[in-house]
VOFIFI-51871 format. One record per residue (C-alpha): residue number from 1; residue in one letter; x, y, z. Coordinates in nm, 2 decimals. Example, Ala and Ser with C-alpha at 12.3 -4.5 7.8 and 13.67 -1.06 7.14 Angstrom:
2
{pos:1&code:a&east:1.23&north:-0.45&up:0.78}
{pos:2&code:s&east:1.37&north:-0.11&up:0.71}
//
This chain:
386
{pos:1&code:m&east:0.01&north:0.01&up:-0.01}
{pos:2&code:k&east:0.14&north:0.33&up:-0.08}
{pos:3&code:p&east:0.21&north:0.59&up:0.21}
{pos:4&code:l&east:0.00&north:0.88&up:0.25}
{pos:5&code:r&east:0.21&north:1.19&up:0.12}
{pos:6&code:l&east:0.12&north:1.49&up:0.31}
{pos:7&code:s&east:0.23&north:1.85&up:0.21}
{pos:8&code:v&east:0.45&north:2.08&up:0.37}
{pos:9&code:r&east:0.19&north:2.30&up:0.44}
{pos:10&code:t&east:-0.05&north:2.01&up:0.58}
{pos:11&code:k&east:0.24&north:1.90&up:0.80}
{pos:12&code:l&east:0.30&north:2.26&up:0.96}
{pos:13&code:t&east:-0.09&north:2.32&up:1.00}
{pos:14&code:a&east:-0.08&north:2.00&up:1.22}
{pos:15&code:l&east:0.23&north:2.11&up:1.41}
{pos:16&code:y&east:0.06&north:2.45&up:1.49}
{pos:17&code:g&east:-0.27&north:2.30&up:1.57}
{pos:18&code:g&east:-0.13&north:2.04&up:1.78}
{pos:19&code:a&east:0.13&north:2.27&up:1.96}
{pos:20&code:f&east:-0.18&north:2.50&up:2.07}
{pos:21&code:l&east:-0.40&north:2.19&up:2.15}
{pos:22&code:l&east:-0.11&north:2.06&up:2.38}
{pos:23&code:v&east:-0.07&north:2.42&up:2.56}
{pos:24&code:g&east:-0.47&north:2.47&up:2.57}
{pos:25&code:l&east:-0.49&north:2.13&up:2.75}
{pos:26&code:a&east:-0.22&north:2.21&up:2.99}
{pos:27&code:l&east:-0.37&north:2.52&up:3.06}
{pos:28&code:l&east:-0.71&north:2.34&up:3.12}
{pos:29&code:i&east:-0.58&north:2.12&up:3.36}
{pos:30&code:v&east:-0.38&north:2.39&up:3.56}
{pos:31&code:n&east:-0.71&north:2.59&up:3.56}
{pos:32&code:y&east:-0.94&north:2.31&up:3.70}
{pos:33&code:l&east:-0.66&north:2.22&up:3.96}
{pos:34&code:l&east:-0.67&north:2.58&up:4.10}
{pos:35&code:v&east:-1.02&north:2.60&up:4.11}
{pos:36&code:s&east:-1.06&north:2.28&up:4.30}
{pos:37&code:s&east:-0.82&north:2.35&up:4.54}
{pos:38&code:t&east:-1.01&north:2.71&up:4.60}
{pos:39&code:l&east:-1.34&north:2.57&up:4.64}
{pos:40&code:p&east:-1.39&north:2.47&up:4.99}
{pos:41&code:d&east:-1.45&north:2.10&up:5.09}
{pos:42&code:g&east:-1.85&north:2.06&up:5.22}
{pos:43&code:a&east:-1.79&north:1.84&up:5.52}
{pos:44&code:a&east:-1.51&north:2.05&up:5.66}
{pos:45&code:f&east:-1.68&north:2.36&up:5.59}
{pos:46&code:a&east:-1.99&north:2.23&up:5.73}
{pos:47&code:t&east:-1.81&north:2.12&up:6.07}
{pos:48&code:d&east:-1.64&north:2.45&up:6.08}
{pos:49&code:s&east:-1.92&north:2.67&up:6.04}
{pos:50&code:l&east:-2.16&north:2.50&up:6.29}
{pos:51&code:a&east:-1.92&north:2.43&up:6.55}
{pos:52&code:g&east:-2.06&north:2.66&up:6.86}
{pos:53&code:v&east:-2.40&north:2.72&up:6.72}
{pos:54&code:s&east:-2.71&north:2.63&up:6.90}
{pos:55&code:v&east:-3.00&north:2.45&up:6.73}
{pos:56&code:q&east:-3.33&north:2.54&up:6.89}
{pos:57&code:r&east:-3.64&north:2.32&up:6.92}
{pos:58&code:a&east:-3.93&north:2.39&up:6.73}
{pos:59&code:y&east:-4.16&north:2.32&up:7.06}
{pos:60&code:p&east:-4.11&north:2.47&up:7.39}
{pos:61&code:m&east:-3.81&north:2.37&up:7.57}
{pos:62&code:d&east:-3.48&north:2.55&up:7.70}
{pos:63&code:a&east:-3.34&north:2.76&up:7.41}
{pos:64&code:t&east:-2.99&north:2.71&up:7.54}
{pos:65&code:s&east:-3.03&north:2.33&up:7.50}
{pos:66&code:i&east:-2.82&north:2.18&up:7.25}
{pos:67&code:l&east:-2.87&north:1.82&up:7.10}
{pos:68&code:p&east:-2.58&north:1.67&up:6.94}
{pos:69&code:a&east:-2.81&north:1.47&up:6.68}
{pos:70&code:e&east:-2.99&north:1.79&up:6.54}
{pos:71&code:r&east:-2.60&north:1.94&up:6.50}
{pos:72&code:a&east:-2.51&north:1.63&up:6.31}
{pos:73&code:q&east:-2.80&north:1.63&up:6.07}
{pos:74&code:a&east:-2.76&north:2.01&up:6.00}
{pos:75&code:t&east:-2.39&north:1.95&up:5.95}
{pos:76&code:q&east:-2.48&north:1.68&up:5.72}
{pos:77&code:l&east:-2.72&north:1.86&up:5.52}
{pos:78&code:v&east:-2.48&north:2.19&up:5.48}
{pos:79&code:a&east:-2.19&north:1.96&up:5.38}
{pos:80&code:t&east:-2.42&north:1.75&up:5.09}
{pos:81&code:s&east:-2.53&north:2.09&up:4.93}
{pos:82&code:l&east:-2.20&north:2.23&up:4.94}
{pos:83&code:g&east:-2.05&north:1.90&up:4.77}
{pos:84&code:e&east:-2.33&north:1.92&up:4.52}
{pos:85&code:y&east:-2.24&north:2.26&up:4.44}
{pos:86&code:r&east:-1.90&north:2.20&up:4.42}
{pos:87&code:s&east:-1.95&north:1.92&up:4.19}
{pos:88&code:d&east:-2.18&north:2.14&up:3.97}
{pos:89&code:v&east:-1.91&north:2.40&up:3.94}
{pos:90&code:l&east:-1.61&north:2.19&up:3.83}
{pos:91&code:s&east:-1.81&north:1.99&up:3.61}
{pos:92&code:t&east:-1.93&north:2.30&up:3.42}
{pos:93&code:l&east:-1.59&north:2.45&up:3.45}
{pos:94&code:l&east:-1.46&north:2.13&up:3.28}
{pos:95&code:w&east:-1.71&north:2.10&up:3.02}
{pos:96&code:q&east:-1.71&north:2.49&up:2.90}
{pos:97&code:s&east:-1.29&north:2.45&up:2.90}
{pos:98&code:l&east:-1.33&north:2.18&up:2.69}
{pos:99&code:v&east:-1.58&north:2.33&up:2.45}
{pos:100&code:a&east:-1.38&north:2.67&up:2.45}
{pos:101&code:l&east:-1.06&north:2.44&up:2.39}
{pos:102&code:a&east:-1.22&north:2.30&up:2.09}
{pos:103&code:i&east:-1.33&north:2.62&up:1.91}
{pos:104&code:a&east:-1.01&north:2.78&up:1.99}
{pos:105&code:g&east:-0.84&north:2.46&up:1.84}
{pos:106&code:a&east:-1.05&north:2.49&up:1.51}
{pos:107&code:l&east:-0.94&north:2.86&up:1.49}
{pos:108&code:a&east:-0.57&north:2.76&up:1.58}
{pos:109&code:v&east:-0.58&north:2.49&up:1.27}
{pos:110&code:l&east:-0.74&north:2.75&up:1.04}
{pos:111&code:l&east:-0.52&north:3.03&up:1.13}
{pos:112&code:g&east:-0.21&north:2.77&up:1.09}
{pos:113&code:w&east:-0.33&north:2.70&up:0.77}
{pos:114&code:l&east:-0.31&north:3.05&up:0.66}
{pos:115&code:m&east:-0.01&north:3.09&up:0.83}
{pos:116&code:a&east:0.17&north:2.82&up:0.67}
{pos:117&code:s&east:0.03&north:2.92&up:0.32}
{pos:118&code:r&east:0.21&north:3.26&up:0.38}
{pos:119&code:v&east:0.52&north:3.11&up:0.51}
{pos:120&code:l&east:0.55&north:2.88&up:0.22}
{pos:121&code:r&east:0.43&north:3.14&up:-0.05}
{pos:122&code:p&east:0.82&north:3.18&up:-0.17}
{pos:123&code:l&east:0.87&north:2.85&up:-0.17}
{pos:124&code:h&east:0.56&north:2.79&up:-0.41}
{pos:125&code:a&east:0.74&north:3.09&up:-0.62}
{pos:126&code:i&east:1.07&north:2.90&up:-0.65}
{pos:127&code:t&east:0.86&north:2.57&up:-0.73}
{pos:128&code:s&east:0.64&north:2.72&up:-1.01}
{pos:129&code:t&east:0.93&north:2.94&up:-1.17}
{pos:130&code:a&east:1.14&north:2.55&up:-1.17}
{pos:131&code:r&east:0.85&north:2.40&up:-1.35}
{pos:132&code:k&east:0.85&north:2.66&up:-1.64}
{pos:133&code:l&east:1.22&north:2.67&up:-1.69}
{pos:134&code:e&east:1.33&north:2.55&up:-2.02}
{pos:135&code:i&east:1.65&north:2.59&up:-2.22}
{pos:136&code:e&east:1.48&north:2.85&up:-2.45}
{pos:137&code:n&east:1.36&north:3.09&up:-2.14}
{pos:138&code:l&east:1.62&north:3.05&up:-1.88}
{pos:139&code:d&east:1.60&north:3.41&up:-1.82}
{pos:140&code:r&east:1.26&north:3.40&up:-1.58}
{pos:141&code:r&east:1.37&north:3.48&up:-1.22}
{pos:142&code:i&east:1.20&north:3.47&up:-0.88}
{pos:143&code:d&east:1.30&north:3.82&up:-0.78}
{pos:144&code:l&east:1.12&north:3.74&up:-0.43}
{pos:145&code:d&east:1.06&north:4.06&up:-0.22}
{pos:146&code:g&east:1.04&north:4.10&up:0.15}
{pos:147&code:p&east:1.26&north:4.09&up:0.43}
{pos:148&code:d&east:1.61&north:3.95&up:0.43}
{pos:149&code:d&east:1.55&north:3.62&up:0.59}
{pos:150&code:e&east:1.63&north:3.27&up:0.51}
{pos:151&code:l&east:1.36&north:3.21&up:0.26}
{pos:152&code:k&east:1.47&north:3.55&up:0.05}
{pos:153&code:e&east:1.82&north:3.41&up:0.10}
{pos:154&code:l&east:1.72&north:3.07&up:-0.09}
{pos:155&code:a&east:1.53&north:3.26&up:-0.38}
{pos:156&code:d&east:1.85&north:3.47&up:-0.43}
{pos:157&code:t&east:2.05&north:3.17&up:-0.43}
{pos:158&code:f&east:1.81&north:3.01&up:-0.70}
{pos:159&code:d&east:1.83&north:3.30&up:-0.90}
{pos:160&code:g&east:2.22&north:3.31&up:-0.89}
{pos:161&code:m&east:2.21&north:2.96&up:-0.97}
{pos:162&code:l&east:1.99&north:3.05&up:-1.28}
{pos:163&code:d&east:2.20&north:3.32&up:-1.38}
{pos:164&code:r&east:2.52&north:3.07&up:-1.40}
{pos:165&code:l&east:2.30&north:2.81&up:-1.57}
{pos:166&code:a&east:2.22&north:3.05&up:-1.87}
{pos:167&code:v&east:2.57&north:3.17&up:-1.91}
{pos:168&code:s&east:2.66&north:2.80&up:-1.96}
{pos:169&code:f&east:2.40&north:2.70&up:-2.20}
{pos:170&code:e&east:2.44&north:3.03&up:-2.40}
{pos:171&code:s&east:2.81&north:2.98&up:-2.44}
{pos:172&code:q&east:2.75&north:2.60&up:-2.53}
{pos:173&code:k&east:2.48&north:2.69&up:-2.78}
{pos:174&code:r&east:2.76&north:2.97&up:-2.91}
{pos:175&code:f&east:3.02&north:2.70&up:-2.93}
{pos:176&code:v&east:2.82&north:2.45&up:-3.12}
{pos:177&code:a&east:2.71&north:2.72&up:-3.39}
{pos:178&code:n&east:3.05&north:2.86&up:-3.43}
{pos:179&code:a&east:3.22&north:2.53&up:-3.43}
{pos:180&code:s&east:2.96&north:2.41&up:-3.70}
{pos:181&code:h&east:3.01&north:2.72&up:-3.92}
{pos:182&code:e&east:3.39&north:2.71&up:-3.88}
{pos:183&code:l&east:3.39&north:2.34&up:-4.01}
{pos:184&code:r&east:3.21&north:2.40&up:-4.31}
{pos:185&code:t&east:3.44&north:2.60&up:-4.49}
{pos:186&code:p&east:3.72&north:2.34&up:-4.48}
{pos:187&code:l&east:3.50&north:2.07&up:-4.55}
{pos:188&code:a&east:3.37&north:2.26&up:-4.88}
{pos:189&code:v&east:3.73&north:2.30&up:-4.95}
{pos:190&code:q&east:3.83&north:1.95&up:-4.92}
{pos:191&code:r&east:3.55&north:1.82&up:-5.12}
{pos:192&code:t&east:3.62&north:2.08&up:-5.43}
{pos:193&code:l&east:3.99&north:1.94&up:-5.43}
{pos:194&code:v&east:3.88&north:1.56&up:-5.45}
{pos:195&code:e&east:3.64&north:1.63&up:-5.73}
{pos:196&code:v&east:3.87&north:1.88&up:-5.89}
{pos:197&code:t&east:4.13&north:1.57&up:-5.88}
{pos:198&code:m&east:3.87&north:1.33&up:-5.98}
{pos:199&code:a&east:3.78&north:1.54&up:-6.32}
{pos:200&code:d&east:4.12&north:1.46&up:-6.41}
{pos:201&code:p&east:4.08&north:1.16&up:-6.72}
{pos:202&code:d&east:4.43&north:1.01&up:-6.61}
{pos:203&code:v&east:4.34&north:0.93&up:-6.26}
{pos:204&code:s&east:4.42&north:0.61&up:-6.21}
{pos:205&code:p&east:4.16&north:0.36&up:-6.07}
{pos:206&code:e&east:4.29&north:0.35&up:-5.72}
{pos:207&code:v&east:4.29&north:0.71&up:-5.66}
{pos:208&code:r&east:3.96&north:0.74&up:-5.82}
{pos:209&code:k&east:3.84&north:0.49&up:-5.58}
{pos:210&code:l&east:3.98&north:0.67&up:-5.28}
{pos:211&code:g&east:3.86&north:0.99&up:-5.40}
{pos:212&code:e&east:3.52&north:0.85&up:-5.41}
{pos:213&code:h&east:3.53&north:0.71&up:-5.06}
{pos:214&code:l&east:3.65&north:1.08&up:-4.94}
{pos:215&code:i&east:3.37&north:1.28&up:-5.11}
{pos:216&code:y&east:3.14&north:0.99&up:-4.92}
{pos:217&code:t&east:3.29&north:1.04&up:-4.60}
{pos:218&code:n&east:3.28&north:1.46&up:-4.67}
{pos:219&code:e&east:2.92&north:1.42&up:-4.77}
{pos:220&code:r&east:2.85&north:1.25&up:-4.40}
{pos:221&code:s&east:3.03&north:1.51&up:-4.23}
{pos:222&code:e&east:2.85&north:1.78&up:-4.40}
{pos:223&code:r&east:2.54&north:1.63&up:-4.32}
{pos:224&code:m&east:2.67&north:1.59&up:-3.92}
{pos:225&code:i&east:2.77&north:1.96&up:-3.93}
{pos:226&code:e&east:2.44&north:2.09&up:-4.08}
{pos:227&code:g&east:2.24&north:1.89&up:-3.82}
{pos:228&code:l&east:2.44&north:2.05&up:-3.52}
{pos:229&code:l&east:2.35&north:2.41&up:-3.69}
{pos:230&code:v&east:2.01&north:2.33&up:-3.69}
{pos:231&code:l&east:2.00&north:2.19&up:-3.35}
{pos:232&code:a&east:2.19&north:2.48&up:-3.23}
{pos:233&code:r&east:1.94&north:2.70&up:-3.39}
{pos:234&code:s&east:1.62&north:2.48&up:-3.25}
{pos:235&code:d&east:1.76&north:2.49&up:-2.89}
{pos:236&code:r&east:1.80&north:2.85&up:-2.88}
{pos:237&code:g&east:1.44&north:2.90&up:-2.95}
{pos:238&code:l&east:1.23&north:3.10&up:-3.20}
{pos:239&code:a&east:1.29&north:3.47&up:-3.26}
{pos:240&code:a&east:1.00&north:3.52&up:-3.46}
{pos:241&code:r&east:0.68&north:3.30&up:-3.57}
{pos:242&code:t&east:0.49&north:3.29&up:-3.89}
{pos:243&code:p&east:0.17&north:3.11&up:-3.97}
{pos:244&code:v&east:0.28&north:2.79&up:-4.14}
{pos:245&code:r&east:0.04&north:2.57&up:-4.38}
{pos:246&code:l&east:0.20&north:2.23&up:-4.21}
{pos:247&code:d&east:0.03&north:2.03&up:-4.44}
{pos:248&code:e&east:0.17&north:2.21&up:-4.76}
{pos:249&code:v&east:0.52&north:2.17&up:-4.61}
{pos:250&code:v&east:0.46&north:1.80&up:-4.57}
{pos:251&code:a&east:0.32&north:1.75&up:-4.92}
{pos:252&code:t&east:0.63&north:1.92&up:-5.05}
{pos:253&code:v&east:0.86&north:1.71&up:-4.84}
{pos:254&code:l&east:0.68&north:1.36&up:-4.96}
{pos:255&code:r&east:0.71&north:1.49&up:-5.33}
{pos:256&code:s&east:1.09&north:1.55&up:-5.26}
{pos:257&code:a&east:1.13&north:1.22&up:-5.09}
{pos:258&code:a&east:0.93&north:1.02&up:-5.35}
{pos:259&code:a&east:1.26&north:0.90&up:-5.57}
{pos:260&code:m&east:1.44&north:0.83&up:-5.24}
{pos:261&code:a&east:1.12&north:0.61&up:-5.14}
{pos:262&code:e&east:1.13&north:0.45&up:-5.50}
{pos:263&code:e&east:1.49&north:0.36&up:-5.49}
{pos:264&code:a&east:1.45&north:0.21&up:-5.16}
{pos:265&code:g&east:1.14&north:0.01&up:-5.25}
{pos:266&code:v&east:0.93&north:0.18&up:-5.00}
{pos:267&code:t&east:0.56&north:0.27&up:-5.07}
{pos:268&code:v&east:0.46&north:0.60&up:-4.90}
{pos:269&code:e&east:0.09&north:0.66&up:-4.79}
{pos:270&code:s&east:-0.04&north:0.97&up:-4.64}
{pos:271&code:r&east:-0.34&north:1.14&up:-4.50}
{pos:272&code:l&east:-0.31&north:1.51&up:-4.50}
{pos:273&code:r&east:-0.56&north:1.76&up:-4.34}
{pos:274&code:p&east:-0.51&north:2.12&up:-4.34}
{pos:275&code:r&east:-0.32&north:2.24&up:-4.05}
{pos:276&code:t&east:-0.16&north:2.57&up:-3.97}
{pos:277&code:v&east:0.10&north:2.60&up:-3.71}
{pos:278&code:s&east:0.26&north:2.92&up:-3.60}
{pos:279&code:g&east:0.65&north:2.87&up:-3.60}
{pos:280&code:d&east:0.95&north:2.86&up:-3.83}
{pos:281&code:p&east:0.88&north:2.73&up:-4.18}
{pos:282&code:v&east:1.25&north:2.63&up:-4.21}
{pos:283&code:l&east:1.27&north:2.48&up:-3.90}
{pos:284&code:l&east:0.92&north:2.27&up:-3.94}
{pos:285&code:e&east:1.02&north:2.17&up:-4.30}
{pos:286&code:r&east:1.34&north:2.00&up:-4.15}
{pos:287&code:l&east:1.15&north:1.82&up:-3.87}
{pos:288&code:v&east:0.93&north:1.66&up:-4.13}
{pos:289&code:t&east:1.21&north:1.56&up:-4.37}
{pos:290&code:n&east:1.38&north:1.42&up:-4.08}
{pos:291&code:l&east:1.08&north:1.18&up:-3.99}
{pos:292&code:v&east:1.03&north:1.09&up:-4.35}
{pos:293&code:h&east:1.42&north:1.02&up:-4.45}
{pos:294&code:n&east:1.43&north:0.84&up:-4.10}
{pos:295&code:a&east:1.13&north:0.63&up:-4.22}
{pos:296&code:i&east:1.24&north:0.56&up:-4.54}
{pos:297&code:t&east:1.60&north:0.50&up:-4.46}
{pos:298&code:y&east:1.54&north:0.26&up:-4.16}
{pos:299&code:n&east:1.30&north:0.06&up:-4.35}
{pos:300&code:r&east:1.30&north:-0.29&up:-4.55}
{pos:301&code:e&east:1.25&north:-0.35&up:-4.90}
{pos:302&code:g&east:0.87&north:-0.37&up:-4.98}
{pos:303&code:g&east:0.79&north:-0.19&up:-4.68}
{pos:304&code:w&east:0.58&north:0.11&up:-4.61}
{pos:305&code:i&east:0.55&north:0.43&up:-4.44}
{pos:306&code:h&east:0.25&north:0.61&up:-4.34}
{pos:307&code:v&east:0.23&north:0.97&up:-4.27}
{pos:308&code:d&east:-0.11&north:1.15&up:-4.09}
{pos:309&code:l&east:-0.15&north:1.50&up:-4.04}
{pos:310&code:g&east:-0.40&north:1.72&up:-3.90}
{pos:311&code:g&east:-0.54&north:1.50&up:-3.60}
{pos:312&code:d&east:-0.42&north:1.51&up:-3.23}
{pos:313&code:p&east:-0.11&north:1.45&up:-3.22}
{pos:314&code:a&east:-0.06&north:1.69&up:-3.50}
{pos:315&code:l&east:0.18&north:1.48&up:-3.71}
{pos:316&code:v&east:0.22&north:1.10&up:-3.68}
{pos:317&code:v&east:0.48&north:0.90&up:-3.91}
{pos:318&code:r&east:0.48&north:0.50&up:-3.92}
{pos:319&code:n&east:0.72&north:0.27&up:-4.10}
{pos:320&code:t&east:0.80&north:-0.08&up:-4.13}
{pos:321&code:g&east:1.14&north:-0.19&up:-4.05}
{pos:322&code:p&east:1.36&north:-0.35&up:-3.78}
{pos:323&code:q&east:1.20&north:-0.44&up:-3.46}
{pos:324&code:v&east:1.26&north:-0.17&up:-3.18}
{pos:325&code:p&east:1.26&north:-0.29&up:-2.84}
{pos:326&code:f&east:1.05&north:-0.05&up:-2.61}
{pos:327&code:d&east:1.33&north:0.03&up:-2.36}
{pos:328&code:a&east:1.57&north:0.16&up:-2.64}
{pos:329&code:v&east:1.33&north:0.42&up:-2.78}
{pos:330&code:p&east:1.41&north:0.72&up:-2.54}
{pos:331&code:a&east:1.77&north:0.68&up:-2.65}
{pos:332&code:l&east:1.69&north:0.72&up:-3.01}
{pos:333&code:f&east:1.61&north:1.11&up:-2.94}
{pos:334&code:e&east:1.94&north:1.16&up:-2.78}
{pos:335&code:p&east:2.22&north:1.30&up:-3.04}
{pos:336&code:f&east:2.44&north:1.03&up:-3.20}
{pos:337&code:r&east:2.24&north:0.73&up:-3.05}
{pos:338&code:r&east:2.15&north:0.46&up:-3.30}
{pos:339&code:l&east:1.98&north:0.15&up:-3.24}
{pos:340&code:s&east:2.16&north:-0.16&up:-3.24}
{pos:341&code:g&east:2.17&north:-0.40&up:-3.52}
{pos:342&code:d&east:2.09&north:-0.22&up:-3.87}
{pos:343&code:r&east:2.11&north:0.13&up:-3.68}
{pos:344&code:t&east:2.46&north:0.08&up:-3.51}
{pos:345&code:g&east:2.75&north:0.22&up:-3.70}
{pos:346&code:d&east:2.51&north:0.34&up:-3.98}
{pos:347&code:s&east:2.71&north:0.59&up:-4.19}
{pos:348&code:r&east:2.38&north:0.70&up:-4.40}
{pos:349&code:n&east:2.29&north:0.95&up:-4.13}
{pos:350&code:a&east:2.50&north:1.12&up:-3.85}
{pos:351&code:g&east:2.25&north:1.02&up:-3.55}
{pos:352&code:l&east:2.11&north:1.36&up:-3.51}
{pos:353&code:g&east:1.76&north:1.31&up:-3.69}
{pos:354&code:l&east:1.53&north:1.24&up:-3.39}
{pos:355&code:s&east:1.72&north:1.48&up:-3.18}
{pos:356&code:i&east:1.66&north:1.75&up:-3.40}
{pos:357&code:v&east:1.28&north:1.65&up:-3.44}
{pos:358&code:r&east:1.24&north:1.68&up:-3.05}
{pos:359&code:s&east:1.44&north:1.99&up:-3.03}
{pos:360&code:i&east:1.24&north:2.16&up:-3.31}
{pos:361&code:a&east:0.90&north:2.08&up:-3.15}
{pos:362&code:k&east:1.01&north:2.19&up:-2.81}
{pos:363&code:a&east:1.08&north:2.52&up:-2.96}
{pos:364&code:h&east:0.75&north:2.53&up:-3.11}
{pos:365&code:g&east:0.59&north:2.45&up:-2.78}
{pos:366&code:g&east:0.51&north:2.09&up:-2.86}
{pos:367&code:t&east:0.65&north:1.73&up:-2.77}
{pos:368&code:a&east:0.79&north:1.47&up:-2.97}
{pos:369&code:g&east:0.77&north:1.10&up:-2.87}
{pos:370&code:a&east:0.79&north:0.75&up:-3.00}
{pos:371&code:e&east:0.69&north:0.39&up:-2.95}
{pos:372&code:p&east:0.76&north:0.05&up:-3.14}
{pos:373&code:g&east:0.55&north:-0.04&up:-3.42}
{pos:374&code:g&east:0.46&north:-0.36&up:-3.32}
{pos:375&code:r&east:0.45&north:-0.69&up:-3.53}
{pos:376&code:g&east:0.55&north:-0.49&up:-3.86}
{pos:377&code:g&east:0.85&north:-0.33&up:-3.67}
{pos:378&code:g&east:0.97&north:0.01&up:-3.73}
{pos:379&code:l&east:0.87&north:0.31&up:-3.52}
{pos:380&code:i&east:0.53&north:0.53&up:-3.47}
{pos:381&code:v&east:0.66&north:0.89&up:-3.39}
{pos:382&code:r&east:0.40&north:1.12&up:-3.27}
{pos:383&code:v&east:0.44&north:1.52&up:-3.30}
{pos:384&code:r&east:0.23&north:1.74&up:-3.09}
{pos:385&code:l&east:0.23&north:2.12&up:-3.19}
{pos:386&code:p&east:0.02&north:2.39&up:-3.02}
//
């Protein structure tokens, strides 16, 4: 059985209310004992009060005569009356005190709940800010106002940590973008030199074969660098948004990928309904392109891919292909991660396809997820966009 989880607010309220009830109960006991010791004892009071008092008969007799039986009867009557009065007073005091304690305890719990809410308000602000933090909005801060106490110190420490994280993330993004830009130029120069060399008709077959391998390797490096640039750009967030007809983007990508699918022996099916998304058209096109190319590349001959657009989620891409273990799916969205078997060591892609898809979806306020395709193998990738 799962243990009951109490919030800090509930615990503080219980602590305040419990402490008040304990103090009130102690005060009630002390008050009861004091009143009990102050009220006289009936028998002793009656004996002391009637000592030396004459009791006269109602019929003619010597008025100064005293009968012990009558004195004892009077003493018993007074003692009984005083005992009942003492008992009533203490009983009334006890019950009225308990009722007052219950009412005061309820008020103490209510005030404790309100006090706990006020005390924990800065913590709620910290929690709310932490939940809203994303890589693209690390500029959010708590900026807690109030006295310079422990809670304000905690909030200021959290703001300082966010400042350091923002600087670190921004530095990392700039490094990836700058490094990718710097690497594109030498790769382009290398490719040009190899192509010029291979254009010479006197090149030997060995050199031509080596040149083809170098061009192939160069193209893969260019794809990886281009992917890093897109990943860095999408991680930075969107500077501006425009309405984008996602169904037209998907149709364009599918037309461009038709030759690739035909060469791989893969059938492409689609169901496109009108859908407009606010975002970056270039990044959205790259998202769809990565999904379609991945679905074609990691497929089997005679297989198929199906693209569904316009429902909820916004975009669903299914394909046949190798069986994908359920626990291996999350790793496919990490950079440079591939599935074992057919995807391990694959030089056709840089291992950034689904990472870019997830990053672009997050930049547009959406999500990207996947699950195994079932008996037919492959993946089912779902992209949700607002």
